[in-house]
N, C-alpha and C positions, 0 to 999 in steps of 0.2 A: 907585421900583420895588423891591419886596422881592427878596431873593435866596433861592434854594432849592438844596439839595444833592440831586442825583439819586440815588435808591436803586437804580434800574435804568436800562438804556439806554432813552432816549426818542427816537423818530424826530423829526427836525427840531429837536431841542433839545440833545442831548448824550449822552455816555456816563455810565455809572455812576460816581459819585464826583465828577462835575463840579459846580462852583458856577456857577449861571446866574441871570440876571436874568429874572424873569417878572412878569406882571401879578398883582395881588393876587387877583383873581377866578379866574384860571387856576390859581393855586396852591391856593386854598381849595376850589374846586369840582371840579377835575379831578385834579390831581396828588396831593394829600394823600388823598382818599378811595380812590384806586386804589393807594395805597402806592407811588407812583412817585417821590415826593420828600418832603423834610421842610424846614421853615423853617430858614434858615441862621442859627442863633443862634451866639453866641460859643463855647459849649461844643461844639455840633455841628460847627462848623468845625474846632476842634482835634481832635476825634475823627476827622473825615474826613481831615485831614492825616496823623494817625498811621496810619490805615488805608492811605492811599496810600503812605506811606513803607514800611510793612510789605510791601505788594504789590510795590513797586519792589525791595526787598531780596530778596524771594522770587524775583522774575524774574532778578535778577543772579546769585543762588545757583544757580538752575536752568541759566542760561547757562554759568556756570563749571563746573558738573558735566558739562554736555554737552561742553565743551571738553576736560575731563580724560578723559571716556570716548572722545572722538574720538582723543586722543593715544594712549590705551591700545590702541584698535583699530588705529591706524596702525602700532604695533609688533607686532601680532599676526600670526602665520602659522598659518592653519588647514590641517589635513591631513584630507582626507575620503577614506576608502577605499571604492571601489566595484568591483563586478565588471566586468571589461572583456575584450574579445576580443584576439586577437593583434595586430590593427592599431591598438590604442589607443583604439578606440571603446567607450564604456560600454554595457552592456546596458540600463541605465536612463538616468537623467540626474540631475544635481545641481541642485536647484531652490532658490529663495530660502528656502523653509522649511528645507531641509537646512542652508543656510548660517546661518540664524538659530539653529537648534539647536546647530550647532557653536560659534557665538559664545557661547551660553549655557553650554555645557559648558566651553569654554576659559577664559572670562573672568568668567562669572557675570552678564553683562549681558543684559537682555532687550531684544531688537530685534524690532520688528514686521516680518514678512516683506514687507509692502508698502513698507517704507522701504529695502529692499535693491534697488538699481538693477541689474537683470539683464535685458538685452534678451531673451534666450532662455535656457532651461536649458543648463547646461554638459554637453556630450555626449562630450568627449574628455579623455583623461588629459593632465595638464600643469599649468602654473602659470597662474592667472588672477587679474587684479586686479579686485576687486569694490568698487564704491562703495556705502557705507552712509550714509544720512541719519540721524545721531544725534538731531538736533533741527532745528528749522526754521533753515536757513542754516548748519548745522554738518554737514560731511561728513567721512567718513574713508574711506581706501582700505585694504582688507583684502587681503593676499596669501593666495590660496586655492590650495592644492596638492591636486589630485585624483590619487590614486595607485591602483594596482591592488590589489584586495583579495586576500590570499593564503589 
């Protein structure tokens, strides 16, 4: 059984970069013409291993950056000024987009508004703890103070 290195994800066979055993006809007649795989020669295996190591390192670096950003956001206190009535209710509301803009202003971090977990917009003056998903599985709690605009 010859081995092949997958160049793309192939259903029922494996993911990109995997080394799999396939029949010679399947490799020659299906995988290679469609550029889904290449024969697993000694040089190609070394290149695939280097590519996999580089991808693993990039993933580790991204995870470390996400942890650092989460730690930074955990120490951040956002102050958002809004117009409010005498009873402390805001005339508008503070939305996830407002919080994302405040994070970008305060720390220079771009956070997608869909990653800010806010059940409903903030409509009262006060301190609110907002959970932000920095990366998959990495969350930070940001203290958000909504104050009356003067």
